[in-house]
N, C-alpha and C positions, 0 to 999 in steps of 0.2 A: 255716794262712795262706791267705787267699782269693787266687786268681789268676784273672784274666780275660785271655784271649788272643784278639785279633782277627786275622782273616785274610780274604783274598779281595779286597783292594783292588787297584787298578791303573789303567792308562790305558785309556780307552774313548772312542769317538766319540759325539757327541751322538746321542740316539735309541737307543743301545745299552743293554745290561743288565749288571749285576754282582750276585753274591750274596756278601754278607759273612757271616762266621761269628764267633761269640763262644763260645769254649770255656771253661767255668768249672770250678774245682776249689776244694776247701776250704770249701764252703758247702752247705747243704741246698737244692739247686738248685730242686727242685719247689715250694718254699715261698718262692721269691725272685722279686721283680719284676725284670725286666731291660729296660733302656732303651738306645736308641741316641741319641747326640748327635753333633754335628759342629761343627767349628771351621775357618772359612776364615781365611786370612791377614788380620790386622788387625781381625778381628771377634770378637765374643763367642761362646763355645760355646753352641750352641742345640739345643733338643730336636728330635728327628726322629720317633721312634716308641718305643713301649713295650708290653710285654706283662705283664699282672699275674700274680700267683700265685694269685689267686682267679678261677677259671673261665676263665683265659687270655684275659681281656678285653684288647683291643688299642686303642691310641690313636695318632693320627698328627698331626703338624703339618700345617696346611692346605697348606703348600708341597709336600708329598709325597703327600698323600692321593690315592688312585687310581693312583699310580705305584709306591709302595713297599709291601711286605708283610712284616710281622714274624711269625715263628713260632718255636716252641720244640720241642725233642725232649728230654724229661726223661730218657729212657734214655741219651742221649749227653751230658747236661749242656751242651747247646749251644742257642744262639739264633741264628736266621738273619735277615738282612735282604735280601730280594729287591728289587733296585732295577731298574726298567724305565723306558723313555722318559727316559733321563738327559739332563740339561741342563748346560751349562757352569756354571751357578750352583750345581749340586750338588757342585762341586769343593770338597773340604775333607778334613781328617783326621777320620775317623769313630771314635768311641769307644763302647764298650759299658760299661754300669754296672749294678751289681746292688745290690738292697736286700732283706734278709731280712725276710719277714713284715711289710712296711711297709703302713701305712695312710695314708701321706703322698701328696701330690699327685705323680703319677708323671711329670709333665712338668717338674718342677723339679729342677735339678741337686742341690740340697741334700738331696733325699730319698735320694740314693744314697751309700753309704759306700765302695763299692768300684768302682774304675775300671781299665780296661785301658790299654795304652800307645798304642793307636790304630793305624789303618791308613789310608794315603793313597788317596783316590779322586780321579782327575783326569779330567775330561770335556772333550774337545777339540771345538771348533766346526767 
């Protein structure tokens, strides 16, 4: 059974930083793409960042490019999202998602078959 557990969320002031973690079990992690998505109240869940299973290629939403960095540690079955220069509009529940050996579009929610429960990130102004 695949499990994804997010951690690291919290309350931070604008301009601050947080590092989210996504710990995975029950899948061949090194051959899985892992993405981060977020959902603010009243809004659709949106793509944030992803790291592929082929060459660890990374992709980012324009809104976070240059501020967020996604990375993975296959030995720990964990993906990280380092978030810096946080803005109030980054406030949302952040979810990680995994897709085994996918060739799908990594920014699409439908590419991912496994999701975590989410972690709240709140950025105060």
